[in-house]
N, CA, C and O atoms as a Tinker XYZ file with bonds, in Angstrom:
   436  protein
     1  N    -40.803000  -40.384000  -69.341000    73     2
     2  CA   -41.128000  -39.129000  -69.974000    64     1     3
     3  C    -39.864000  -38.523000  -70.587000    63     2     4     5
     4  O    -38.791000  -38.572000  -69.986000    81     3
     5  N    -39.995000  -37.967000  -71.758000    73     3     6
     6  CA   -38.869000  -37.372000  -72.469000    64     5     7
     7  C    -38.445000  -36.072000  -71.790000    63     6     8     9
     8  O    -39.295000  -35.248000  -71.453000    81     7
     9  N    -37.136000  -35.878000  -71.585000    73     7    10
    10  CA   -36.681000  -34.634000  -70.948000    64     9    11
    11  C    -36.948000  -33.423000  -71.825000    63    10    12    13
    12  O    -36.917000  -33.515000  -73.052000    81    11
    13  N    -37.207000  -32.302000  -71.199000    73    11    14
    14  CA   -37.448000  -31.060000  -71.926000    64    13    15
    15  C    -36.195000  -30.611000  -72.666000    63    14    16    17
    16  O    -36.272000  -30.092000  -73.780000    81    15
    17  N    -35.031000  -30.817000  -72.030000    73    15    18
    18  CA   -33.758000  -30.422000  -72.614000    64    17    19
    19  C    -32.917000  -31.661000  -72.864000    63    18    20    21
    20  O    -32.723000  -32.458000  -71.946000    81    19
    21  N    -32.410000  -31.851000  -74.080000    73    19    22
    22  CA   -31.581000  -33.027000  -74.347000    64    21    23
    23  C    -30.194000  -32.917000  -73.707000    63    22    24    25
    24  O    -29.695000  -31.819000  -73.461000    81    23
    25  N    -29.587000  -34.067000  -73.445000    73    23    26
    26  CA   -28.228000  -34.076000  -72.919000    64    25    27
    27  C    -27.295000  -33.351000  -73.879000    63    26    28    29
    28  O    -27.457000  -33.422000  -75.097000    81    27
    29  N    -26.331000  -32.663000  -73.321000    73    27    30
    30  CA   -25.288000  -31.928000  -74.027000    64    29    31
    31  C    -25.796000  -30.698000  -74.776000    63    30    32    33
    32  O    -25.070000  -30.118000  -75.583000    81    31
    33  N    -27.046000  -30.298000  -74.510000    73    31    34
    34  CA   -27.510000  -29.042000  -75.090000    64    33    35
    35  C    -27.103000  -27.896000  -74.171000    63    34    36    37
    36  O    -26.916000  -28.082000  -72.968000    81    35
    37  N    -26.968000  -26.708000  -74.757000    73    35    38
    38  CA   -26.598000  -25.538000  -73.969000    64    37    39
    39  C    -27.852000  -24.854000  -73.448000    63    38    40    41
    40  O    -28.847000  -24.704000  -74.157000    81    39
    41  N    -27.776000  -24.443000  -72.186000    73    39    42
    42  CA   -28.883000  -23.753000  -71.537000    64    41    43
    43  C    -28.355000  -22.532000  -70.800000    63    42    44    45
    44  O    -27.150000  -22.371000  -70.604000    81    43
    45  N    -29.291000  -21.674000  -70.395000    73    43    46
    46  CA   -28.957000  -20.444000  -69.688000    64    45    47
    47  C    -29.659000  -20.460000  -68.337000    63    46    48    49
    48  O    -30.819000  -20.860000  -68.237000    81    47
    49  N    -28.951000  -20.022000  -67.296000    73    47    50
    50  CA   -29.559000  -19.919000  -65.972000    64    49    51
    51  C    -30.551000  -18.772000  -65.929000    63    50    52    53
    52  O    -30.263000  -17.679000  -66.417000    81    51
    53  N    -31.705000  -19.011000  -65.356000    73    51    54
    54  CA   -32.729000  -17.970000  -65.220000    64    53    55
    55  C    -32.625000  -17.229000  -63.893000    63    54    56    57
    56  O    -33.331000  -16.244000  -63.676000    81    55
    57  N    -31.759000  -17.688000  -63.013000    73    55    58
    58  CA   -31.580000  -17.027000  -61.719000    64    57    59
    59  C    -30.163000  -17.248000  -61.226000    63    58    60    61
    60  O    -29.477000  -18.171000  -61.666000    81    59
    61  N    -29.734000  -16.399000  -60.315000    73    59    62
    62  CA   -28.415000  -16.547000  -59.708000    64    61    63
    63  C    -28.363000  -17.822000  -58.867000    63    62    64    65
    64  O    -29.373000  -18.249000  -58.307000    81    63
    65  N    -27.183000  -18.420000  -58.788000    73    63    66
    66  CA   -26.928000  -19.530000  -57.873000    64    65    67
    67  C    -25.742000  -19.091000  -57.019000    63    66    68    69
    68  O    -24.595000  -19.408000  -57.335000    81    67
    69  N    -26.018000  -18.359000  -55.933000    73    67    70
    70  CA   -24.954000  -17.765000  -55.117000    64    69    71
    71  C    -23.941000  -18.770000  -54.562000    63    70    72    73
    72  O    -22.751000  -18.464000  -54.477000    81    71
    73  N    -24.403000  -19.967000  -54.182000    73    71    74
    74  CA   -23.492000  -20.967000  -53.610000    64    73    75
    75  C    -22.369000  -21.331000  -54.580000    63    74    76    77
    76  O    -21.266000  -21.676000  -54.155000    81    75
    77  N    -22.646000  -21.255000  -55.869000    73    75    78
    78  CA   -21.639000  -21.577000  -56.884000    64    77    79
    79  C    -21.082000  -20.324000  -57.545000    63    78    80    81
    80  O    -20.303000  -20.409000  -58.495000    81    79
    81  N    -21.483000  -19.154000  -57.037000    73    79    82
    82  CA   -21.044000  -17.870000  -57.590000    64    81    83
    83  C    -21.399000  -17.737000  -59.067000    63    82    84    85
    84  O    -20.614000  -17.215000  -59.859000    81    83
    85  N    -22.599000  -18.218000  -59.434000    73    83    86
    86  CA   -23.072000  -18.143000  -60.815000    64    85    87
    87  C    -24.197000  -17.130000  -60.922000    63    86    88    89
    88  O    -25.016000  -16.997000  -60.013000    81    87
    89  N    -24.230000  -16.425000  -62.027000    73    87    90
    90  CA   -25.210000  -15.363000  -62.236000    64    89    91
    91  C    -26.233000  -15.751000  -63.291000    63    90    92    93
    92  O    -25.971000  -16.569000  -64.173000    81    91
    93  N    -27.408000  -15.138000  -63.173000    73    91    94
    94  CA   -28.447000  -15.273000  -64.193000    64    93    95
    95  C    -27.821000  -14.925000  -65.538000    63    94    96    97
    96  O    -27.084000  -13.946000  -65.652000    81    95
    97  N    -28.119000  -15.733000  -66.558000    73    95    98
    98  CA   -27.559000  -15.504000  -67.885000    64    97    99
    99  C    -26.326000  -16.335000  -68.181000    63    98   100   101
   100  O    -25.849000  -16.349000  -69.315000    81    99
   101  N    -25.798000  -17.030000  -67.176000    73    99   102
   102  CA   -24.636000  -17.905000  -67.406000    64   101   103
   103  C    -25.040000  -19.078000  -68.290000    63   102   104   105
   104  O    -26.130000  -19.630000  -68.141000    81   103
   105  N    -24.162000  -19.452000  -69.207000    73   103   106
   106  CA   -24.421000  -20.546000  -70.145000    64   105   107
   107  C    -23.678000  -21.788000  -69.686000    63   106   108   109
   108  O    -22.529000  -21.715000  -69.250000    81   107
   109  N    -24.356000  -22.942000  -69.790000    73   107   110
   110  CA   -23.744000  -24.217000  -69.405000    64   109   111
   111  C    -24.264000  -25.319000  -70.311000    63   110   112   113
   112  O    -25.158000  -25.108000  -71.130000    81   111
   113  N    -23.688000  -26.491000  -70.147000    73   111   114
   114  CA   -24.083000  -27.668000  -70.920000    64   113   115
   115  C    -24.708000  -28.694000  -69.995000    63   114   116   117
   116  O    -24.196000  -28.953000  -68.906000    81   115
   117  N    -25.810000  -29.275000  -70.429000    73   115   118
   118  CA   -26.471000  -30.328000  -69.648000    64   117   119
   119  C    -25.673000  -31.617000  -69.785000    63   118   120   121
   120  O    -25.393000  -32.075000  -70.893000    81   119
   121  N    -25.308000  -32.200000  -68.634000    73   119   122
   122  CA   -24.546000  -33.451000  -68.648000    64   121   123
   123  C    -25.309000  -34.619000  -68.023000    63   122   124   125
   124  O    -24.901000  -35.774000  -68.146000    81   123
   125  N    -26.421000  -34.307000  -67.352000    73   123   126
   126  CA   -27.227000  -35.376000  -66.749000    64   125   127
   127  C    -28.659000  -34.895000  -66.567000    63   126   128   129
   128  O    -28.907000  -33.717000  -66.308000    81   127
   129  N    -29.597000  -35.827000  -66.708000    73   127   130
   130  CA   -31.022000  -35.545000  -66.515000    64   129   131
   131  C    -31.551000  -36.464000  -65.431000    63   130   132   133
   132  O    -31.253000  -37.658000  -65.421000    81   131
   133  N    -32.341000  -35.907000  -64.514000    73   131   134
   134  CA   -32.941000  -36.686000  -63.426000    64   133   135
   135  C    -34.454000  -36.570000  -63.534000    63   134   136   137
   136  O    -35.029000  -35.532000  -63.205000    81   135
   137  N    -35.089000  -37.626000  -63.992000    73   135   138
   138  CA   -36.538000  -37.571000  -64.123000    64   137   139
   139  C    -37.194000  -37.847000  -62.771000    63   138   140   141
   140  O    -36.663000  -38.575000  -61.933000    81   139
   141  N    -38.360000  -37.244000  -62.593000    73   139   142
   142  CA   -39.126000  -37.417000  -61.366000    64   141   143
   143  C    -40.542000  -37.810000  -61.745000    63   142   144   145
   144  O    -40.871000  -37.953000  -62.922000    81   143
   145  N    -41.370000  -37.980000  -60.732000    73   143   146
   146  CA   -42.764000  -38.281000  -61.033000    64   145   147
   147  C    -43.428000  -37.029000  -61.596000    63   146   148   149
   148  O    -42.807000  -35.967000  -61.647000    81   147
   149  N    -44.641000  -37.141000  -62.005000    73   147   150
   150  CA   -45.338000  -36.028000  -62.654000    64   149   151
   151  C    -45.619000  -34.856000  -61.719000    63   150   152   153
   152  O    -45.917000  -33.761000  -62.196000    81   151
   153  N    -45.534000  -35.046000  -60.419000    73   151   154
   154  CA   -45.828000  -33.979000  -59.467000    64   153   155
   155  C    -44.631000  -33.071000  -59.196000    63   154   156   157
   156  O    -44.802000  -31.933000  -58.758000    81   155
   157  N    -43.434000  -33.563000  -59.451000    73   155   158
   158  CA   -42.225000  -32.767000  -59.201000    64   157   159
   159  C    -41.538000  -32.481000  -60.535000    63   158   160   161
   160  O    -41.715000  -33.214000  -61.509000    81   159
   161  N    -40.756000  -31.409000  -60.563000    73   159   162
   162  CA   -40.075000  -31.095000  -61.815000    64   161   163
   163  C    -38.752000  -31.845000  -61.928000    63   162   164   165
   164  O    -38.108000  -32.159000  -60.928000    81   163
   165  N    -38.366000  -32.119000  -63.158000    73   163   166
   166  CA   -37.118000  -32.822000  -63.415000    64   165   167
   167  C    -35.923000  -31.968000  -63.019000    63   166   168   169
   168  O    -36.028000  -30.750000  -62.876000    81   167
   169  N    -34.798000  -32.625000  -62.849000    73   167   170
   170  CA   -33.563000  -31.929000  -62.514000    64   169   171
   171  C    -32.497000  -32.188000  -63.561000    63   170   172   173
   172  O    -32.593000  -33.131000  -64.345000    81   171
   173  N    -31.480000  -31.339000  -63.564000    73   171   174
   174  CA   -30.381000  -31.453000  -64.517000    64   173   175
   175  C    -29.064000  -31.125000  -63.827000    63   174   176   177
   176  O    -29.019000  -30.311000  -62.905000    81   175
   177  N    -27.989000  -31.771000  -64.284000    73   175   178
   178  CA   -26.645000  -31.393000  -63.883000    64   177   179
   179  C    -26.038000  -30.603000  -65.033000    63   178   180   181
   180  O    -26.119000  -30.997000  -66.196000    81   179
   181  N    -25.426000  -29.473000  -64.675000    73   179   182
   182  CA   -24.843000  -28.577000  -65.675000    64   181   183
   183  C    -23.357000  -28.424000  -65.435000    63   182   184   185
   184  O    -22.901000  -28.418000  -64.291000    81   183
   185  N    -22.599000  -28.298000  -66.517000    73   183   186
   186  CA   -21.167000  -28.032000  -66.449000    64   185   187
   187  C    -20.801000  -27.017000  -67.519000    63   186   188   189
   188  O    -21.569000  -26.757000  -68.446000    81   187
   189  N    -19.596000  -26.445000  -67.366000    73   187   190
   190  CA   -19.067000  -25.583000  -68.409000    64   189   191
   191  C    -19.327000  -24.114000  -68.210000    63   190   192   193
   192  O    -19.540000  -23.399000  -69.189000    81   191
   193  N    -19.319000  -23.637000  -66.995000    73   191   194
   194  CA   -19.549000  -22.226000  -66.698000    64   193   195
   195  C    -18.261000  -21.410000  -66.746000    63   194   196   197
   196  O    -18.134000  -20.416000  -66.032000    81   195
   197  N    -17.318000  -21.813000  -67.568000    73   195   198
   198  CA   -15.991000  -21.195000  -67.589000    64   197   199
   199  C    -15.283000  -21.390000  -66.250000    63   198   200   201
   200  O    -14.348000  -20.662000  -65.915000    81   199
   201  N    -15.738000  -22.373000  -65.501000    73   199   202
   202  CA   -15.114000  -22.725000  -64.227000    64   201   203
   203  C    -14.819000  -24.218000  -64.298000    63   202   204   205
   204  O    -15.748000  -25.025000  -64.338000    81   203
   205  N    -13.544000  -24.599000  -64.316000    73   203   206
   206  CA   -13.230000  -26.023000  -64.440000    64   205   207
   207  C    -13.743000  -26.848000  -63.262000    63   206   208   209
   208  O    -13.754000  -26.398000  -62.116000    81   207
   209  N    -14.159000  -28.048000  -63.577000    73   207   210
   210  CA   -14.549000  -29.053000  -62.570000    64   209   211
   211  C    -15.710000  -28.624000  -61.680000    63   210   212   213
   212  O    -15.762000  -29.018000  -60.515000    81   211
   213  N    -16.634000  -27.832000  -62.195000    73   211   214
   214  CA   -17.812000  -27.439000  -61.420000    64   213   215
   215  C    -19.042000  -28.048000  -62.078000    63   214   216   217
   216  O    -19.295000  -27.852000  -63.266000    81   215
   217  N    -19.794000  -28.786000  -61.282000    73   215   218
   218  CA   -21.075000  -29.334000  -61.735000    64   217   219
   219  C    -22.143000  -28.764000  -60.815000    63   218   220   221
   220  O    -22.019000  -28.817000  -59.591000    81   219
   221  N    -23.194000  -28.220000  -61.418000    73   219   222
   222  CA   -24.270000  -27.611000  -60.651000    64   221   223
   223  C    -25.562000  -28.347000  -60.967000    63   222   224   225
   224  O    -25.839000  -28.666000  -62.123000    81   223
   225  N    -26.349000  -28.613000  -59.936000    73   223   226
   226  CA   -27.632000  -29.274000  -60.123000    64   225   227
   227  C    -28.738000  -28.238000  -60.026000    63   226   228   229
   228  O    -28.768000  -27.424000  -59.103000    81   227
   229  N    -29.655000  -28.280000  -61.001000    73   227   230
   230  CA   -30.741000  -27.300000  -61.054000    64   229   231
   231  C    -32.054000  -27.999000  -61.373000    63   230   232   233
   232  O    -32.082000  -29.120000  -61.881000    81   231
   233  N    -33.136000  -27.305000  -61.060000    73   231   234
   234  CA   -34.469000  -27.770000  -61.449000    64   233   235
   235  C    -34.766000  -27.258000  -62.855000    63   234   236   237
   236  O    -34.188000  -26.267000  -63.302000    81   235
   237  N    -35.655000  -27.932000  -63.530000    73   235   238
   238  CA   -36.017000  -27.571000  -64.900000    64   237   239
   239  C    -36.442000  -26.098000  -65.019000    63   238   240   241
   240  O    -36.156000  -25.450000  -66.026000    81   239
   241  N    -37.116000  -25.579000  -64.000000    73   239   242
   242  CA   -37.606000  -24.196000  -64.057000    64   241   243
   243  C    -36.486000  -23.163000  -63.907000    63   242   244   245
   244  O    -36.734000  -21.969000  -64.074000    81   243
   245  N    -35.267000  -23.593000  -63.598000    73   243   246
   246  CA   -34.155000  -22.670000  -63.408000    64   245   247
   247  C    -33.339000  -22.444000  -64.679000    63   246   248   249
   248  O    -32.393000  -21.656000  -64.678000    81   247
   249  N    -33.703000  -23.135000  -65.770000    73   247   250
   250  CA   -32.942000  -23.011000  -67.005000    64   249   251
   251  C    -33.863000  -22.828000  -68.202000    63   250   252   253
   252  O    -35.055000  -23.130000  -68.148000    81   251
   253  N    -33.280000  -22.329000  -69.277000    73   251   254
   254  CA   -33.984000  -22.161000  -70.537000    64   253   255
   255  C    -32.969000  -22.397000  -71.649000    63   254   256   257
   256  O    -31.768000  -22.219000  -71.443000    81   255
   257  N    -33.444000  -22.795000  -72.822000    73   255   258
   258  CA   -32.517000  -23.019000  -73.931000    64   257   259
   259  C    -31.869000  -21.700000  -74.344000    63   258   260   261
   260  O    -32.440000  -20.625000  -74.156000    81   259
   261  N    -30.684000  -21.800000  -74.905000    73   259   262
   262  CA   -29.982000  -20.603000  -75.370000    64   261   263
   263  C    -30.830000  -19.880000  -76.416000    63   262   264   265
   264  O    -30.903000  -18.651000  -76.412000    81   263
   265  N    -31.465000  -20.628000  -77.304000    73   263   266
   266  CA   -32.298000  -20.024000  -78.341000    64   265   267
   267  C    -33.440000  -19.208000  -77.738000    63   266   268   269
   268  O    -33.705000  -18.086000  -78.170000    81   267
   269  N    -34.109000  -19.773000  -76.746000    73   267   270
   270  CA   -35.208000  -19.061000  -76.086000    64   269   271
   271  C    -34.693000  -17.812000  -75.376000    63   270   272   273
   272  O    -35.317000  -16.753000  -75.444000    81   271
   273  N    -33.564000  -17.936000  -74.703000    73   271   274
   274  CA   -32.962000  -16.791000  -74.003000    64   273   275
   275  C    -32.669000  -15.654000  -74.983000    63   274   276   277
   276  O    -32.976000  -14.494000  -74.707000    81   275
   277  N    -32.074000  -15.996000  -76.129000    73   275   278
   278  CA   -31.740000  -14.970000  -77.121000    64   277   279
   279  C    -32.992000  -14.282000  -77.658000    63   278   280   281
   280  O    -32.999000  -13.068000  -77.862000    81   279
   281  N    -34.054000  -15.062000  -77.888000    73   279   282
   282  CA   -35.319000  -14.475000  -78.351000    64   281   283
   283  C    -35.872000  -13.502000  -77.310000    63   282   284   285
   284  O    -36.318000  -12.405000  -77.646000    81   283
   285  N    -35.837000  -13.918000  -76.040000    73   283   286
   286  CA   -36.360000  -13.062000  -74.976000    64   285   287
   287  C    -35.529000  -11.788000  -74.824000    63   286   288   289
   288  O    -36.083000  -10.716000  -74.582000    81   287
   289  N    -34.216000  -11.895000  -74.961000    73   287   290
   290  CA   -33.358000  -10.713000  -74.858000    64   289   291
   291  C    -33.613000   -9.751000  -76.018000    63   290   292   293
   292  O    -33.577000   -8.534000  -75.838000    81   291
   293  N    -33.868000  -10.294000  -77.199000    73   291   294
   294  CA   -34.191000   -9.464000  -78.362000    64   293   295
   295  C    -35.506000   -8.714000  -78.139000    63   294   296   297
   296  O    -35.614000   -7.530000  -78.458000    81   295
   297  N    -36.494000   -9.404000  -77.594000    73   295   298
   298  CA   -37.783000   -8.764000  -77.298000    64   297   299
   299  C    -37.608000   -7.684000  -76.237000    63   298   300   301
   300  O    -38.175000   -6.598000  -76.363000    81   299
   301  N    -36.830000   -7.968000  -75.193000    73   299   302
   302  CA   -36.595000   -6.965000  -74.148000    64   301   303
   303  C    -35.906000   -5.724000  -74.703000    63   302   304   305
   304  O    -36.232000   -4.601000  -74.319000    81   303
   305  N    -34.964000   -5.929000  -75.594000    73   303   306
   306  CA   -34.271000   -4.789000  -76.215000    64   305   307
   307  C    -35.268000   -3.924000  -76.988000    63   306   308   309
   308  O    -35.200000   -2.696000  -76.931000    81   307
   309  N    -36.180000   -4.554000  -77.699000    73   307   310
   310  CA   -37.196000   -3.804000  -78.445000    64   309   311
   311  C    -38.129000   -3.061000  -77.493000    63   310   312   313
   312  O    -38.526000   -1.928000  -77.767000    81   311
   313  N    -38.478000   -3.693000  -76.378000    73   311   314
   314  CA   -39.341000   -3.038000  -75.390000    64   313   315
   315  C    -38.693000   -1.781000  -74.819000    63   314   316   317
   316  O    -39.368000   -0.777000  -74.589000    81   315
   317  N    -37.402000   -1.838000  -74.594000    73   315   318
   318  CA   -36.683000   -0.687000  -74.034000    64   317   319
   319  C    -36.697000    0.511000  -74.975000    63   318   320   321
   320  O    -36.518000    1.649000  -74.541000    81   319
   321  N    -36.908000    0.255000  -76.255000    73   319   322
   322  CA   -36.919000    1.349000  -77.236000    64   321   323
   323  C    -38.302000    1.958000  -77.430000    63   322   324   325
   324  O    -38.429000    2.979000  -78.106000    81   323
   325  N    -39.341000    1.357000  -76.855000    73   323   326
   326  CA   -40.701000    1.874000  -77.023000    64   325   327
   327  C    -40.958000    3.075000  -76.124000    63   326   328   329
   328  O    -40.389000    3.201000  -75.040000    81   327
   329  N    -41.830000    3.952000  -76.605000    73   327   330
   330  CA   -42.251000    5.093000  -75.787000    64   329   331
   331  C    -43.201000    4.601000  -74.695000    63   330   332   333
   332  O    -43.706000    3.481000  -74.766000    81   331
   333  N    -43.439000    5.430000  -73.697000    73   331   334
   334  CA   -44.338000    5.089000  -72.595000    64   333   335
   335  C    -45.745000    4.824000  -73.128000    63   334   336   337
   336  O    -46.414000    3.889000  -72.686000    81   335
   337  N    -46.185000    5.632000  -74.059000    73   335   338
   338  CA   -47.536000    5.464000  -74.628000    64   337   339
   339  C    -47.650000    4.106000  -75.314000    63   338   340   341
   340  O    -48.634000    3.390000  -75.126000    81   339
   341  N    -46.646000    3.757000  -76.105000    73   339   342
   342  CA   -46.669000    2.455000  -76.794000    64   341   343
   343  C    -46.613000    1.300000  -75.792000    63   342   344   345
   344  O    -47.240000    0.263000  -76.007000    81   343
   345  N    -45.864000    1.475000  -74.698000    73   343   346
   346  CA   -45.799000    0.432000  -73.679000    64   345   347
   347  C    -47.155000    0.208000  -73.022000    63   346   348   349
   348  O    -47.523000   -0.931000  -72.735000    81   347
   349  N    -47.895000    1.275000  -72.783000    73   347   350
   350  CA   -49.239000    1.160000  -72.201000    64   349   351
   351  C    -50.158000    0.403000  -73.159000    63   350   352   353
   352  O    -50.918000   -0.467000  -72.735000    81   351
   353  N    -50.089000    0.731000  -74.445000    73   351   354
   354  CA   -50.897000    0.021000  -75.447000    64   353   355
   355  C    -50.511000   -1.460000  -75.507000    63   354   356   357
   356  O    -51.370000   -2.338000  -75.589000    81   355
   357  N    -49.217000   -1.712000  -75.464000    73   355   358
   358  CA   -48.735000   -3.085000  -75.518000    64   357   359
   359  C    -49.198000   -3.879000  -74.302000    63   358   360   361
   360  O    -49.615000   -5.030000  -74.427000    81   359
   361  N    -49.123000   -3.265000  -73.136000    73   359   362
   362  CA   -49.560000   -3.946000  -71.912000    64   361   363
   363  C    -51.041000   -4.316000  -71.996000    63   362   364   365
   364  O    -51.430000   -5.414000  -71.600000    81   363
   365  N    -51.859000   -3.408000  -72.507000    73   363   366
   366  CA   -53.296000   -3.699000  -72.671000    64   365   367
   367  C    -53.508000   -4.850000  -73.644000    63   366   368   369
   368  O    -54.342000   -5.726000  -73.416000    81   367
   369  N    -52.752000   -4.837000  -74.719000    73   367   370
   370  CA   -52.876000   -5.890000  -75.716000    64   369   371
   371  C    -52.457000   -7.243000  -75.137000    63   370   372   373
   372  O    -53.113000   -8.257000  -75.375000    81   371
   373  N    -51.377000   -7.251000  -74.387000    73   371   374
   374  CA   -50.914000   -8.501000  -73.763000    64   373   375
   375  C    -51.958000   -9.028000  -72.786000    63   374   376   377
   376  O    -52.222000  -10.230000  -72.752000    81   375
   377  N    -52.550000   -8.147000  -71.994000    73   375   378
   378  CA   -53.603000   -8.569000  -71.057000    64   377   379
   379  C    -54.773000   -9.191000  -71.810000    63   378   380   381
   380  O    -55.342000  -10.189000  -71.367000    81   379
   381  N    -55.129000   -8.604000  -72.943000    73   379   382
   382  CA   -56.218000   -9.143000  -73.771000    64   381   383
   383  C    -55.850000  -10.540000  -74.274000    63   382   384   385
   384  O    -56.671000  -11.456000  -74.213000    81   383
   385  N    -54.631000  -10.707000  -74.765000    73   383   386
   386  CA   -54.191000  -12.009000  -75.256000    64   385   387
   387  C    -54.191000  -13.055000  -74.145000    63   386   388   389
   388  O    -54.632000  -14.185000  -74.356000    81   387
   389  N    -53.705000  -12.687000  -72.976000    73   387   390
   390  CA   -53.686000  -13.621000  -71.852000    64   389   391
   391  C    -55.097000  -14.009000  -71.422000    63   390   392   393
   392  O    -55.352000  -15.161000  -71.070000    81   391
   393  N    -55.996000  -13.056000  -71.451000    73   391   394
   394  CA   -57.382000  -13.327000  -71.104000    64   393   395
   395  C    -58.004000  -14.305000  -72.103000    63   394   396   397
   396  O    -58.706000  -15.238000  -71.713000    81   395
   397  N    -57.743000  -14.084000  -73.388000    73   395   398
   398  CA   -58.253000  -14.988000  -74.427000    64   397   399
   399  C    -57.671000  -16.385000  -74.273000    63   398   400   401
   400  O    -58.375000  -17.383000  -74.425000    81   399
   401  N    -56.376000  -16.446000  -73.969000    73   399   402
   402  CA   -55.715000  -17.743000  -73.796000    64   401   403
   403  C    -56.308000  -18.485000  -72.598000    63   402   404   405
   404  O    -56.525000  -19.695000  -72.655000    81   403
   405  N    -56.563000  -17.764000  -71.534000    73   403   406
   406  CA   -57.162000  -18.346000  -70.345000    64   405   407
   407  C    -58.555000  -18.885000  -70.664000    63   406   408   409
   408  O    -58.933000  -19.973000  -70.231000    81   407
   409  N    -59.294000  -18.112000  -71.417000    73   407   410
   410  CA   -60.636000  -18.512000  -71.809000    64   409   411
   411  C    -60.588000  -19.757000  -72.693000    63   410   412   413
   412  O    -61.388000  -20.676000  -72.518000    81   411
   413  N    -59.652000  -19.788000  -73.640000    73   411   414
   414  CA   -59.494000  -20.954000  -74.519000    64   413   415
   415  C    -59.132000  -22.187000  -73.713000    63   414   416   417
   416  O    -59.615000  -23.282000  -74.000000    81   415
   417  N    -58.271000  -22.016000  -72.688000    73   415   418
   418  CA   -57.835000  -23.135000  -71.881000    64   417   419
   419  C    -59.022000  -23.703000  -71.098000    63   418   420   421
   420  O    -59.173000  -24.920000  -70.990000    81   419
   421  N    -59.874000  -22.806000  -70.544000    73   419   422
   422  CA   -61.033000  -23.261000  -69.790000    64   421   423
   423  C    -62.023000  -24.016000  -70.671000    63   422   424   425
   424  O    -62.622000  -25.001000  -70.240000    81   423
   425  N    -62.193000  -23.549000  -71.904000    73   423   426
   426  CA   -63.100000  -24.236000  -72.836000    64   425   427
   427  C    -62.591000  -25.628000  -73.183000    63   426   428   429
   428  O    -63.381000  -26.556000  -73.358000    81   427
   429  N    -61.263000  -25.775000  -73.284000    73   427   430
   430  CA   -60.680000  -27.062000  -73.663000    64   429   431
   431  C    -60.735000  -28.080000  -72.513000    63   430   432   433
   432  O    -60.718000  -29.286000  -72.760000    81   431
   433  N    -60.801000  -27.609000  -71.267000    73   431   434
   434  CA   -60.781000  -28.575000  -70.154000    64   433   435
   435  C    -62.135000  -28.999000  -69.707000    63   434   436
   436  O    -62.256000  -29.804000  -68.783000    81   435
């Protein structure tokens, strides 16, 4: 199976890794991919956290591409600028979209 993230691509941590003193949002480079069976998620080795000679192993769900991270941060910044009323409307709209997506998924299976 093809890895979700290619070797030597930059990714961002989605959570803190206290053992390595790394924080959510830290950027690193993928140096190794560990594929697993379809029931378990793949793993990656990361380097380049502005800390020399540190390699950290993470699960696929612990990282995201830099591009995706930047998009999400841009959306969060826009959300912070919305009024409470607009946030309530947005939340209702998102719930509607998720419900439709769920319904579409059930029809397809």
